ROLUM-526082 format. One line per 10 residues: number of its first residue (from 1); their letters; for each residue x, y, z of C-alpha. Coordinates in Angstrom, 1 decimal. Layout:
# residues N
NUM	a	X,Y,Z  ...
***
This chain:
# residues 231
1	mfsktlliga	0.0,0.0,0.0  2.8,2.4,0.8  4.6,1.7,-2.4  1.3,2.3,-4.4  0.9,5.6,-2.7  4.4,6.6,-3.8  3.6,5.6,-7.4  0.3,7.5,-7.5  2.0,10.5,-6.0  4.7,10.3,-8.7
11	glmamvsaah	2.0,10.0,-11.3  0.2,13.1,-10.0  3.4,15.1,-9.9  4.1,14.1,-13.5  0.6,15.2,-14.6  1.0,18.5,-12.8  4.3,19.1,-14.5  2.9,18.3,-17.9  0.0,20.7,-17.3  2.4,23.5,-16.8
21	atdsvdlnvk	4.7,22.7,-19.8  4.8,25.2,-22.7  5.8,24.8,-26.3  6.7,28.4,-27.0  9.4,30.9,-25.9  9.7,34.7,-26.4  12.6,36.3,-28.3  13.0,40.0,-27.2  14.7,42.5,-29.4  16.2,45.6,-27.7
31	gtlvngsctp	18.1,48.6,-28.7  18.5,52.3,-27.9  17.9,55.2,-30.3  20.4,58.1,-29.6  20.4,61.6,-30.8  23.1,62.5,-33.3  25.7,60.5,-35.1  29.5,60.6,-35.7  31.7,60.7,-38.8  35.3,59.4,-39.1
41	slenggvvdf	37.8,61.1,-41.4  41.5,60.6,-42.2  43.9,63.3,-43.3  45.5,63.1,-46.8  42.4,61.4,-48.1  43.2,58.3,-46.0  46.4,57.6,-48.0  49.6,56.5,-46.1  52.3,56.8,-48.7  55.7,55.1,-48.4
51	ghipvgnlsk	56.8,56.7,-51.6  59.0,55.3,-54.3  61.3,52.5,-53.1  64.1,51.4,-55.4  64.3,47.6,-55.5  68.0,47.8,-55.8  68.2,49.4,-52.3  66.4,46.5,-50.7  67.8,43.3,-49.2  67.4,40.2,-51.5
61	tdinqlgkrn	67.1,37.8,-48.6  66.2,39.6,-45.4  62.9,41.2,-44.4  63.0,44.9,-45.4  61.8,47.3,-42.7  60.2,50.4,-44.3  59.8,52.5,-41.2  56.8,54.5,-40.0  54.3,56.9,-41.4  51.8,59.1,-39.5
71	ivltvtcdnt	48.1,59.8,-40.3  45.4,61.4,-38.1  42.0,59.8,-37.5  39.3,62.4,-36.5  35.9,61.3,-35.3  33.4,64.2,-35.2  30.0,63.8,-33.6  26.8,65.9,-33.8  26.2,65.7,-30.1  28.4,64.7,-27.1
81	mpvawqaidn	28.5,60.9,-26.9  30.9,58.0,-26.4  32.0,56.2,-29.6  34.6,53.7,-30.4  36.2,52.5,-33.7  37.6,49.3,-35.2  39.8,48.4,-38.1  39.0,45.7,-40.7  41.7,44.5,-43.1  40.4,44.3,-46.7
91	rnstvqnisv	43.6,42.6,-47.9  44.0,40.0,-45.2  44.5,37.2,-47.7  47.8,38.8,-48.7  49.3,38.9,-45.1  52.7,37.3,-45.1  53.1,37.3,-41.3  56.6,38.8,-41.1  57.9,40.8,-38.2  57.4,44.6,-38.3
101	kgglfdgsdc	60.3,45.8,-36.1  59.4,48.4,-33.4  55.8,48.5,-34.8  54.1,48.8,-31.4  53.7,51.9,-29.2  56.0,50.6,-26.5  58.7,49.9,-29.1  58.3,46.2,-29.2  58.0,44.3,-32.5  54.6,43.8,-34.2
111	nsadnhfglg	54.6,40.0,-34.6  51.1,38.8,-33.9  49.0,37.6,-36.9  46.0,39.5,-35.4  47.9,42.8,-35.8  49.1,42.2,-39.4  47.5,43.9,-42.4  48.2,42.8,-45.9  50.1,45.0,-48.5  48.7,43.2,-51.6
121	qtagninigd	50.5,40.9,-54.1  53.0,41.1,-56.9  52.1,40.4,-60.5  53.2,36.8,-59.7  50.7,36.5,-56.8  53.3,36.7,-54.1  52.4,38.4,-50.9  54.4,41.6,-50.6  54.5,42.1,-46.9  52.6,43.4,-43.9
131	yciivnkdai	51.9,46.6,-42.0  50.7,47.4,-38.5  48.5,50.2,-37.2  48.9,51.7,-33.7  47.6,54.8,-31.9  50.0,57.3,-30.6  48.7,57.1,-27.1  50.5,60.3,-25.9  48.6,62.5,-28.3  44.9,61.4,-28.1
141	tvdgikakfi	42.5,64.3,-27.4  38.8,64.6,-26.8  37.4,68.1,-27.4  40.9,69.5,-27.2  41.7,67.8,-23.8  44.3,65.1,-23.5  42.7,61.6,-23.1  43.7,58.0,-22.5  43.7,55.1,-24.9  41.4,52.2,-24.0
151	etnyrlakgt	40.2,49.2,-25.9  38.1,46.1,-25.5  38.5,42.9,-27.4  35.2,41.1,-27.7  36.7,37.7,-28.4  39.0,37.8,-25.3  37.9,40.4,-22.8  34.2,40.4,-23.5  33.6,44.1,-22.9  36.3,44.9,-20.3
161	wdtltggdat	38.1,48.1,-21.2  41.8,48.1,-20.9  44.7,50.5,-21.5  46.9,48.1,-23.7  50.6,49.0,-23.7  51.1,48.4,-27.5  48.3,50.7,-28.6  47.7,48.4,-31.6  44.7,47.8,-33.8  43.7,44.3,-34.8
171	ngvngqwryi	42.8,43.3,-38.3  39.2,42.2,-37.5  39.8,38.7,-38.9  38.7,35.5,-37.1  36.4,37.3,-34.7  39.4,39.5,-33.5  37.4,42.7,-33.0  39.3,45.4,-31.0  37.2,48.4,-30.3  39.3,51.5,-29.5
181	tasdtaksep	38.1,54.7,-27.8  39.3,57.3,-25.3  38.8,57.8,-21.7  39.5,60.4,-19.0  43.1,60.1,-17.9  42.0,59.0,-14.4  39.6,56.3,-15.5  39.2,53.4,-17.9  35.8,53.8,-19.3  34.6,55.4,-22.5
191	lagkvfiypl	34.6,59.2,-22.5  31.8,61.2,-24.2  32.8,64.0,-26.5  32.2,65.7,-29.9  35.7,65.7,-31.5  38.0,62.7,-31.0  41.6,62.9,-32.3  43.6,59.7,-32.8  47.1,60.1,-34.3  47.8,56.8,-36.0
201	vvsaaiqgtd	51.2,55.3,-36.8  51.6,52.8,-39.7  54.7,50.7,-39.8  55.5,48.3,-42.7  57.8,45.6,-43.7  58.2,43.6,-47.0  59.8,40.4,-48.1  63.3,40.1,-49.6  63.4,40.9,-53.3  64.5,37.3,-54.2
211	alaitdttdf	61.2,36.1,-52.8  59.2,38.9,-54.4  60.7,38.3,-57.8  59.6,41.7,-59.0  60.2,42.4,-62.7  58.1,45.5,-63.1  56.8,48.5,-61.0  54.7,47.1,-58.2  52.3,49.1,-56.1  51.4,48.4,-52.5
221	dgsttislvy	47.6,47.7,-52.2  47.0,47.9,-48.5  43.4,48.7,-47.6  41.8,49.0,-44.2  38.2,50.1,-43.3  37.8,52.0,-40.1  34.2,51.7,-38.7  32.6,53.4,-35.8  31.0,51.5,-32.9  28.4,53.4,-30.8
231	i	28.7,52.4,-27.2
***
């Protein structure tokens, strides 16, 4: 009798559970409309020019370091708001993954594949080399006031803002999205403003000329898209 009671009770519990079961679930879509928008712009029409480089002046076998070039990114907003930006390499299939010496803000070499952007290919479909993009962390301003570099990597940090010693942008490949913005020098959280100034430094390196096998004039074809992220 005792065991029957347990069985009946179990059956009643099962029926009660079934009575409360549901075959639907809600999907909620959220977002926030904000007043105003922002526009990014690059000086010199967005062109970083390493000039004419005589092949005869380059090493045949060693990696050739081409040095650094500067270009300023300006983000201008209609209203005061926090905004970040990210870089996406449009030529990532041409990355050679060679070391770019002294390519990071702290003077260390730019070696990580996540930081390498492609320079295009020769007529023989050989990857020319790589370049790296960093922010001059000492010269960031927001509305004319000195600010601090901060970034978040959504694949690794999942929204945590950090100062990052290298000051480097990632190429946006394989989910490697690094969002870069500015903060108050005493904090590490996005700062609202109307005019953000980010002096960028681009460093490049190319393969030895034996590997490139260049027989005609060859242009670099690096291309990166900088997109804004409203935060």
